[in-house]
N, C-alpha and C positions, 0 to 999 in steps of 0.2 A: 558230708552235712551242714550245713550253714545254720547257725543259731538264732532260735528268732522268741522273742521276749513272749512269756502268756497273761493274760491276765490275771493267773492265780500267783503267779512269782512277783506279778510287781507290788500284790496285794500284803505277800508277806515281805519285802523292801520296804512299804509302807508302814508294818508293821515295827518290823528293826528298826528304821528310822526314830524310834519314839523312846526309843533308850542311849544312853550316854556314853559319849565315849573315856576309857580309863586314862589320866595322864600318866606316865612313864618318865620318867629324868632320866640324863643320860647317866649318871651315878650308876644308878638300878640297872641300868643295861652291862652298865661294866662289872658290875657286881653278879649279876646273874649271869653272866656268858666267858667269866674266867677261864673254867673250869669248865665245858662242853661238853656229857656226855652223852649217851642213848636216855637217859631219862630226864638229866634237864634239856635235851632237845627236845624232847616228848611230851613236857611240860610246857614249854615255847609253843611247841606246836599247837594244847589245847587251847591255850590262852588265846595266841589268835586267828585262830581257828572261829572262835566268838568274838574278837575285837573285830577285824578287820570288815567281816558281813556289816557291824553297824557303823563304822566310816565310810563303807562303799554306800550303805543305804543313805547315810545322810548326801552322801553328794549326787545319787541319783534322785533322791526326794525334789532338792532346791531343784538340780537343772531340769524335771521334769515342771516346776510351778516360777520359773524364771519367768519376769512383764512382757506386755506391748512387744508379743511377738518372737521374743527373743528362745522360747523353750521352742521354737517350730526350725529351728534355721538349721538346712542340714547338719553341719558340721557337728551344732548344738546335742543332732540329734543322735550322730554316734558316738562321741565320749561317750552320752546318758549310757549307749548301748554296750558300750564297753565295760561298764563300772557295773553296770548290771549283770552279765554275761560272766564276770570276774567274781560278785554276789551267789551265783548261781552256781559257778563250779567249788565255793567253799560249800557253802551250807549243802553241797549232796555231795561234796568228797568221803567216801564210807569209811568206816572209822575202825580199830581193829577189836575182832570182842572179846578181851582181855580177863583171866582169872579172876576171883574176887582177891586172893592171896595177891596180885599185879597190882589192883585196884588199891590194895592198903597200902601198899611198899610209895607208889604214888603220892598215896594223900600223906603219906606218913614225916612230919621234917625232917631236913638232914641234924646228925649228932656231928656238931666238932667239939672236939675235946670236954666231949663227955656233957654237950649241952645241946640242946636242941636248939636248929638256927630260926632266923628270927626275919619276922618280914624284913625283907630293906628299908633302907631308908628312904623317908617321905620325899617326895615333891612339893616342890614350895611355886608359890604363887610368880609367875616372871615378870621384873623387877621392869622391862621395857614396851610393855601392852598394856593399857588402859580396861580395869576390872570387867570382864565378860566380853571383848573386845574380841576373841576365838575361842573363845571359853563354847565346850561342847554342854547343850541343853536341850532339852525334849519340851515338844509346845505346850503351852498354859494348860489347854484343855488336855494334856495325857498325864495319865497316872507319874505320882512320884513329883519333884521339884528341883529333878535338874538335878542331883548331887548322889542322887543313890540309893535316895530315901523311899520307902514306895514304891521300890519299882522290881518288881522276880527279875534275880539274874542282873542284880543292878551291877556296874562300875567296882561298886563296893566288895563283891563277892568274886572279882574279878583280876584280883591285885597282884604285882606282881609279888612273885615268894621267892627267897633266895631255893638256888633245883634241890632237891635234895639228891643224896647218893648214896647209901649205904653199902658201894662198895664191892653187892654181889653183880652178879650177873644179868642180863635183862632177856627176855624170849628174845627171839628173832624177826617178830609181828610187828614191834616194835621199832624198830630201824628200817624195816621197809616198809613202815607208816613216815617215821622220818624223811626217808631219799623220795614218799612222793607225795609228802605236801612241800618238800621244798622245790620237787621238781614244778609242781603245780604252780608256788608262790612267782618261780622264775620264770611259766606261762604271763603269768597277770603283769608282768613286771617289763616283762617287753611287752606286751600288749598296749600295758598305756605309756610307752615310751615315749611316742608323738602327742600327747593331751597338750601341753603347751601350746605350739604350733597348730593344734585343731581346732582349740578352743578360741584362741586367738584370729582364724580364719573364720570361726562362726563369728565372731562379733564382729565382722569387716563383712560379711554376709548381712546384719543386721545392720549398721552403719550406709549403708549400701539403698535396702532395698525401704529404710524410715528416711533416707536422706538427713540423716547424722551428720554433725561435725565431728563430735565428741561424742564419749559418754557420762552418763551422766552419775553422782555419788550413787545411788542406788547399786548400778553393773557397779562401778569403782569396788565399793564394798564388798558386791561378792564373790568377784576376783578375787579379792584379797585372802579372802574365806575359804574360797576354793584351791587357790594353789596354794596356800601355808595344810589346808586338809592334805592336799596330795605331798607334799614336801614330808608332813608326819606318815603316812600309809607307805612310803617308799623308805622311809628311816626305818620301820617296822622290817617291812620285808626285805628292802637291801639289810638288816642287819639278822637275821635268821639266814636269810641263803649264804652270807659270810661264816656264820656260827658252823651251820653246817659242810661248811668246804672247808674249814678250820679245822675241823677233829686228821684232815687228811695233811696238811700245809701248815705250819703253825708259824706265828708271828710274834715274840716278845712283845713286841709292842702295839702292837693291834689284836683289837678283842674285837673281833667282827671287822666292823667296818669302823670303828671307831678307836681313834690310837691315842695314845695313852703320854704320848710324846712329842704331837706335830711341832716340827721345827717351822717355826713361821718367817725364816730365814730362806729357807729352802723354797718355802711354796710361792714368793714373793718374787723371789729369782724366777721360779717358774714362772708366773703368772705377766711378769716386766718381760720374757722372750716371747710368749707367745701373742700378747699382745700388739709386741714392736711387729713382729711375723704378721699380723694381720692386717697392721696397720701401712706397711710395705707395699702390700699385697694386695693393697684396697686402692690405693693412693699412688700405686704406679712409683716407690719412692729407692734411692740405690739406699739408703739410710736413716731411718726412720729416727721423733725426736728419741732423743737419752732421757732416762730414766736413771736418778742416783738413792741406791738403794742405801739408807740408812739404822742398820739393824742390826743387837747381838747374834751372832751367829747360834748364840748357847740358846735363845729364848725357846721354849719348849712346853706345852701344857695340854691338856686332853679336851682334844676335837674333832667333825668330821672333817678331815682334810680336803674334802671334794666339796665342802659349801666353802667353805674358805679361799679355796682356788677359785672358784666362782663370782665372789664376792669382787676377790681382786682382779680376775678379770675384766669383768662385764663396768668396773670403775675407773682399771689405766686406759682402756679400748674410749672409751666419753672422754678422758683427758688426752690424752694423743689426737683424738680428733679433733678436739677443741682449738689445741696449739697448731695443728699443719693447719687448719679450716682458717686458722686466723691471721696466720702471717703468711699464708699463700703456698705449694706445695714446690714453687722455685726454688724457697730459702732452700740455703746449703747449713743453714748453722739454727738450727731452730732450738728456742728455751728449754732449758730444765724441766723436764716434773722428777717432783719431788716424793717417795717413798719415806716415811719416820714410822720408826718404829717403839713404841717404849713398853716396859714391864712393871706395871705395880703391884701393887697387894693383892687384889682384889681382881685387875684385868691387862687386858691385852689393850694397848693403844693405835692402832694404825690411821697418819694419815698422807693423804693422797693428796698433793696443791700442784698446781701448771698453771702457766699464763696462756690460761688458752682465751683470755678477754671477759671471761665473766659472764651470766645472766642479769636481767633486770629484774629484782627482788618480789616482782609481782608475776615472773612467769614462772619464781620458782615450784609452787605447788604440784602445776602443770606438770614438774617434771618424772612423780608420784604417779602419774596417773598414764593408765594402760593407753596404750593406741596411741600415745600423741608423741611424735617426733618432731624431730625439725630439720630432717633428710626429707629433699622435694619429691622424692619417688620413693615412696614402700616397695623390699622386693615382697614379689610373689613367697607365699607360704605355700612349702611343700610340707604334706604332714610325717613323710621319710628322710626329714634333715637329720641330717648327721650331726651330731650338738655337739662335736668336741671341739676344743678350741681351736684347730687345726679349721677347719671349717666353717665358723662362725663368722656372719657379714659382720663389716663393722660398724652399723649401724643403720635403724630403720623401721624394725618392728614396736618403740617403742617397750618397751619386756627388759632389757635388761637392767634396769634402778630398782623399779617396780619389784621383783624376783629380789633384786638382792639383797632388799629391804627386808623384802620378810625372810629370808635364809642370816637376816643378821639377828631380827628381831624371836627367830626359833630357838635360840640360843641362851637370850637373854641378856644380845645388845641392840644395835638399831643402825643404820646410815640415815647421815645426812647432811646437808648442802649448804654449805656458808659461801654465800656468792660472792666477790668484791668487784662489781662491774667495771669493763674495763683494764681491768687486769688479774686477778689470782681465779681460781675454780676448785675447790676443796673438796673434798669427799671425804670428810669426819665423819667415824660411824660410831655415834656414842649411844652413853644406857639413858640417863638422865636432864637433867639442865643441866650439869657439869660438861666439861670442855673433854672429854673423853671420847675415845672414837672409837676402839668397838671395844667389849666389855661380854668378858667370860667369865659367867660367876658359874664352872660347871659340877659343883661340888652338889646342888641339889636343885637346880632349875626347872620345871617343869617343862620338857622342850616342847609338850603338845597342847596346841590348841584349838583339838579340830570341835570344829561347830554345828549346828545343827542344821542352821537353813533358817534364812527371815520367812514371816507369815508375808508375802507379796500382795496378801488380800487389802491389809490394809494402807497399803499406797496408793498416793493419788496418784497414778503415771501421766493423767492428764496435764499437772503444772510441772510434774519432775523429768518427763522429754517428750514430748508434744509437740516442742521448738522448733523450728528448722535455723531459726537463727543463731550467729557466730557469737553476737554477744553474750556475756555471762556476766552474773549479777559480781556486783562487787567481794572480792574477799573476805576474812572476816582478821581484824588483829593479828598478825601472827606473833605477833611478843606477848600477848596476855592472855593464852591458853590454859596457864593455871588459874585465873581471877573468875573467870566462870563465875556467875550469881546463882 
């Protein structure tokens, strides 16, 4: 039986969208999942059963309110319905009917060394994003102030607690619910696997219908918020599924999908191998440009390996493409691309530099624009596209770098581009105005910057997106962003 959304469901989603999301830090997730038990997983399930519907509702509401006909595109409507269906499944998932003594045990703080456990370490603002850039907040006309004050059931009442386990046996109803909840999350995760490509297809549909060459800054900001939120939702879902599975398969270096000893050298080598393979396959080369890795093999830190692998692979792919197309496919000896990794007291620095000719300074902002690409013909977008490294296209979607920057910012880092036109193209990832490349402050960074969604009614779309001209206004001075009056 096919799923259909109802007016009652959309009203419920609109109500949920008025509540703010709850920020959780990397360290909090590690502390919470160090020793998963039936009791701790049930506590986590209860947190997610309240938190995920709020985040999903934010996305449904913003997709429904997109301006200028974008919300009517078939692919956008398809994604909206995926989020609405996932919301429906979560809020209507039956919960176990527990006796009062079990409820008291679940609410009772754990006792460690004779003392009650405390709330997990608090998250701190992310240093790589502007205040409020990715922050969730209810609309101005909603109850509360967007920080959990004055809203019943707000984020402050859904805090991550150190899961209590008193060592006693838990009833089988809890274990059965944990398994059912994890299965539901796995189903939702698989449903949303192709969200990125489907939204990209929706943007293409809109551009063709409106005869637009590029997207405007409002759509760009929406995509940033949407994809950053998607990273957060999948982080929470993936972590919970992994914790549930971890009870059977334990790895001392992993807490869910978080690796407490992520080895940069190993991930960089894998990304280099994958990027060179794709480059050889795309250009028909016998041997892709060489990549020199300069990295202490013992550098390790707490991170999500999949995020770092994605960033390294996408930036390397761009570098290798620039080198091949600058020097010609027939050349036998390409300039070497360098990956330099340095470890500081507070951060890990990764620099990827190549001799791919660079790009003009005026074109650098376009690099971060979704759907912008220098490829002559954009490959067809298939929603069922396998996103593994070995199936990834060399270029053409204009999504690689913008998405990679979101992954970098998610845990307090950033992805920057510095170009020496005519010589070197570098991809430094740095946190603030300092010359660092990747910045990991894993102890207390608040990794979720989920957003409520913009009130599109206040935007004059006649000025921002009705023109079909390819001309664009002159960009602001790229060097004085810190000196605005």
